[in-house]
N, CA, C and O atoms as CSV, one atom per row, in Angstrom:
chain,resi,resn,atom,element,x,y,z
A,1,MET,N,N,70.289,109.631,86.106
A,1,MET,CA,C,71.487,109.802,87.190
A,1,MET,C,C,72.719,110.137,86.146
A,1,MET,O,O,72.978,109.430,85.172
A,2,VAL,N,N,73.384,111.245,86.483
A,2,VAL,CA,C,74.560,111.631,85.773
A,2,VAL,C,C,75.806,111.502,86.726
A,2,VAL,O,O,75.865,112.107,87.796
A,3,GLU,N,N,76.753,110.708,86.282
A,3,GLU,CA,C,78.031,110.554,87.013
A,3,GLU,C,C,77.761,110.166,88.565
A,3,GLU,O,O,78.642,110.411,89.390
A,4,GLN,N,N,76.765,109.669,88.890
A,4,GLN,CA,C,76.515,109.227,90.199
A,4,GLN,C,C,76.342,110.380,91.206
A,4,GLN,O,O,76.399,110.164,92.417
A,5,SER,N,N,76.131,111.604,90.695
A,5,SER,CA,C,76.015,112.834,91.590
A,5,SER,C,C,74.766,113.688,91.286
A,5,SER,O,O,74.407,114.568,92.068
A,6,LEU,N,N,74.178,113.445,90.261
A,6,LEU,CA,C,72.909,114.493,89.822
A,6,LEU,C,C,71.902,113.635,89.290
A,6,LEU,O,O,72.202,112.643,88.626
A,7,ILE,N,N,70.719,113.960,89.543
A,7,ILE,CA,C,69.533,113.416,88.842
A,7,ILE,C,C,68.872,114.463,87.895
A,7,ILE,O,O,68.684,115.626,88.251
A,8,ILE,N,N,68.523,113.971,86.646
A,8,ILE,CA,C,67.862,114.943,85.828
A,8,ILE,C,C,66.531,114.152,85.425
A,8,ILE,O,O,66.511,113.066,84.845
A,9,GLU,N,N,65.445,114.884,85.833
A,9,GLU,CA,C,64.117,114.435,85.535
A,9,GLU,C,C,63.586,115.288,84.425
A,9,GLU,O,O,63.583,116.514,84.535
A,10,ILE,N,N,63.135,114.677,83.359
A,10,ILE,CA,C,62.704,115.326,82.193
A,10,ILE,C,C,61.293,115.107,81.974
A,10,ILE,O,O,60.869,113.952,81.961
A,11,LYS,N,N,60.486,116.135,81.791
A,11,LYS,CA,C,59.005,116.015,81.629
A,11,LYS,C,C,58.679,116.605,80.207
A,11,LYS,O,O,59.495,117.299,79.601
A,12,ALA,N,N,57.557,116.318,79.760
A,12,ALA,CA,C,57.000,117.078,78.514
A,12,ALA,C,C,55.443,117.170,78.833
A,12,ALA,O,O,54.604,116.424,78.330
A,13,ILE,N,N,55.194,118.121,79.679
A,13,ILE,CA,C,53.823,118.508,80.093
A,13,ILE,C,C,53.531,119.986,79.931
A,13,ILE,O,O,54.417,120.800,79.669
A,14,ASP,N,N,52.296,120.294,80.091
A,14,ASP,CA,C,51.947,121.735,80.071
A,14,ASP,C,C,52.561,122.642,81.123
A,14,ASP,O,O,52.960,123.770,80.834
A,15,LYS,N,N,52.627,122.160,82.285
A,15,LYS,CA,C,52.977,122.905,83.424
A,15,LYS,C,C,53.500,121.979,84.589
A,15,LYS,O,O,52.942,120.915,84.856
A,16,LEU,N,N,54.563,122.429,85.240
A,16,LEU,CA,C,55.128,121.495,86.426
A,16,LEU,C,C,54.273,121.645,87.642
A,16,LEU,O,O,53.933,122.789,87.946
A,17,HIS,N,N,53.930,120.763,88.286
A,17,HIS,CA,C,53.010,120.714,89.459
A,17,HIS,C,C,53.888,120.320,90.687
A,17,HIS,O,O,54.994,119.798,90.543
A,18,PRO,N,N,53.303,120.613,91.972
A,18,PRO,CA,C,54.134,120.172,93.139
A,18,PRO,C,C,54.261,118.750,93.158
A,18,PRO,O,O,55.265,118.255,93.670
A,19,ASN,N,N,53.428,118.080,92.698
A,19,ASN,CA,C,53.636,116.569,92.739
A,19,ASN,C,C,54.833,115.968,91.971
A,19,ASN,O,O,55.345,114.894,92.285
A,20,HIS,N,N,55.245,116.747,90.932
A,20,HIS,CA,C,56.459,116.544,90.065
A,20,HIS,C,C,57.625,116.769,90.963
A,20,HIS,O,O,58.571,115.985,91.034
A,21,VAL,N,N,57.523,117.837,91.622
A,21,VAL,CA,C,58.741,118.299,92.550
A,21,VAL,C,C,58.891,117.259,93.699
A,21,VAL,O,O,60.010,116.857,94.018
A,22,ALA,N,N,57.739,116.816,94.332
A,22,ALA,CA,C,57.719,115.826,95.216
A,22,ALA,C,C,58.346,114.456,94.763
A,22,ALA,O,O,59.050,113.772,95.505
A,23,GLN,N,N,58.007,114.115,93.425
A,23,GLN,CA,C,58.524,112.961,92.975
A,23,GLN,C,C,60.095,112.895,92.823
A,23,GLN,O,O,60.765,111.901,93.104
A,24,THR,N,N,60.570,114.037,92.359
A,24,THR,CA,C,61.963,114.204,92.142
A,24,THR,C,C,62.697,114.263,93.598
A,24,THR,O,O,63.752,113.647,93.753
A,25,LEU,N,N,62.155,114.966,94.594
A,25,LEU,CA,C,62.747,114.809,95.933
A,25,LEU,C,C,62.799,113.464,96.469
A,25,LEU,O,O,63.757,113.121,97.162
A,26,ASN,N,N,61.756,112.605,96.178
A,26,ASN,CA,C,61.769,111.148,96.459
A,26,ASN,C,C,62.981,110.480,95.887
A,26,ASN,O,O,63.722,109.743,96.538
A,27,TYR,N,N,63.124,110.776,94.680
A,27,TYR,CA,C,64.343,110.153,93.976
A,27,TYR,C,C,65.599,110.647,94.683
A,27,TYR,O,O,66.526,109.861,94.879
A,28,LEU,N,N,65.659,111.777,95.030
A,28,LEU,CA,C,66.826,112.210,95.716
A,28,LEU,C,C,66.994,111.418,97.006
A,28,LEU,O,O,68.087,110.942,97.313
A,29,ALA,N,N,65.879,111.277,97.779
A,29,ALA,CA,C,65.968,110.504,99.166
A,29,ALA,C,C,66.445,109.154,98.888
A,29,ALA,O,O,67.386,108.674,99.519
A,30,ILE,N,N,65.722,108.415,97.804
A,30,ILE,CA,C,66.089,106.996,97.632
A,30,ILE,C,C,67.519,106.750,97.278
A,30,ILE,O,O,68.099,105.727,97.641
A,31,THR,N,N,68.141,107.778,96.502
A,31,THR,CA,C,69.371,107.546,95.882
A,31,THR,C,C,70.467,108.138,96.714
A,31,THR,O,O,71.659,107.963,96.460
A,32,ARG,N,N,69.985,108.890,97.781
A,32,ARG,CA,C,71.025,109.635,98.745
A,32,ARG,C,C,71.948,110.684,98.023
A,32,ARG,O,O,73.045,111.045,98.448
A,33,LEU,N,N,71.383,111.092,96.944
A,33,LEU,CA,C,71.981,112.200,96.192
A,33,LEU,C,C,71.561,113.611,96.654
A,33,LEU,O,O,70.548,113.675,97.350
A,34,ASN,N,N,72.175,114.674,96.373
A,34,ASN,CA,C,71.813,115.896,96.881
A,34,ASN,C,C,71.304,116.956,95.911
A,34,ASN,O,O,70.674,117.930,96.325
A,35,ILE,N,N,71.579,116.766,94.599
A,35,ILE,CA,C,71.055,117.831,93.650
A,35,ILE,C,C,70.313,116.983,92.566
A,35,ILE,O,O,70.632,115.852,92.201
A,36,ALA,N,N,69.222,117.766,92.101
A,36,ALA,CA,C,68.465,117.292,90.931
A,36,ALA,C,C,68.049,118.448,90.108
A,36,ALA,O,O,67.848,119.559,90.599
A,37,LEU,N,N,67.912,118.153,88.746
A,37,LEU,CA,C,67.224,119.308,87.872
A,37,LEU,C,C,65.905,118.617,87.378
A,37,LEU,O,O,65.914,117.474,86.921
A,38,LEU,N,N,64.859,119.319,87.489
A,38,LEU,CA,C,63.593,119.015,87.035
A,38,LEU,C,C,63.385,119.870,85.756
A,38,LEU,O,O,63.236,121.084,85.902
A,39,LEU,N,N,63.363,119.337,84.536
A,39,LEU,CA,C,63.116,119.972,83.330
A,39,LEU,C,C,61.927,119.697,82.599
A,39,LEU,O,O,61.578,118.524,82.465
A,40,ASN,N,N,61.206,120.699,82.068
A,40,ASN,CA,C,59.851,120.443,81.436
A,40,ASN,C,C,59.988,121.119,79.994
A,40,ASN,O,O,60.108,122.338,79.873
A,41,PHE,N,N,59.963,120.326,79.018
A,41,PHE,CA,C,60.036,120.834,77.580
A,41,PHE,C,C,58.718,120.865,76.944
A,41,PHE,O,O,58.659,121.060,75.730
A,42,GLY,N,N,57.594,120.685,77.674
A,42,GLY,CA,C,56.249,120.571,77.178
A,42,GLY,C,C,55.641,122.016,77.044
A,42,GLY,O,O,54.729,122.158,76.230
A,43,SER,N,N,56.030,123.000,77.706
A,43,SER,CA,C,55.337,124.219,77.596
A,43,SER,C,C,55.913,125.129,76.562
A,43,SER,O,O,56.804,124.665,75.851
A,44,THR,N,N,55.560,126.256,76.398
A,44,THR,CA,C,56.071,127.041,75.322
A,44,THR,C,C,57.481,127.520,75.529
A,44,THR,O,O,58.166,127.820,74.551
A,45,SER,N,N,57.909,127.600,76.655
A,45,SER,CA,C,59.313,127.787,77.080
A,45,SER,C,C,59.820,126.959,78.123
A,45,SER,O,O,59.065,126.640,79.042
A,46,LEU,N,N,61.083,126.545,78.096
A,46,LEU,CA,C,61.636,125.721,79.056
A,46,LEU,C,C,61.309,126.092,80.554
A,46,LEU,O,O,61.520,127.225,80.988
A,47,GLN,N,N,60.810,125.129,81.277
A,47,GLN,CA,C,60.679,125.437,82.591
A,47,GLN,C,C,61.578,124.418,83.413
A,47,GLN,O,O,61.586,123.223,83.117
A,48,TYR,N,N,62.322,124.925,84.438
A,48,TYR,CA,C,63.240,124.159,85.212
A,48,TYR,C,C,63.302,124.496,86.625
A,48,TYR,O,O,63.032,125.628,87.026
A,49,LYS,N,N,63.662,123.508,87.419
A,49,LYS,CA,C,63.791,123.716,88.834
A,49,LYS,C,C,65.137,123.003,89.329
A,49,LYS,O,O,65.373,121.866,88.919
A,50,ARG,N,N,65.926,123.575,90.105
A,50,ARG,CA,C,67.027,122.891,90.805
A,50,ARG,C,C,66.596,122.644,92.131
A,50,ARG,O,O,66.099,123.523,92.836
A,51,LEU,N,N,66.790,121.355,92.528
A,51,LEU,CA,C,66.275,120.878,93.795
A,51,LEU,C,C,67.455,120.403,94.563
A,51,LEU,O,O,68.377,119.830,93.982
A,52,VAL,N,N,67.466,120.610,95.813
A,52,VAL,CA,C,68.511,120.231,96.745
A,52,VAL,C,C,67.971,119.540,97.871
A,52,VAL,O,O,67.095,120.065,98.558
A,53,ARG,N,N,68.460,118.319,98.132
A,53,ARG,CA,C,67.883,117.581,99.454
A,53,ARG,C,C,68.572,118.157,100.669
A,53,ARG,O,O,68.290,117.743,101.794
């Protein structure tokens, strides 16, 4: 959590899957925040998703 306004979820896996997105959305619901970044450094290039609740 950054400044009580943003969640950053960092992964190091081959590919992002829908269950990773669902997990991050659950974090948003639990914390009642609105924005999250899902970052994956495990593939050959950076994968990212901006998620809004």
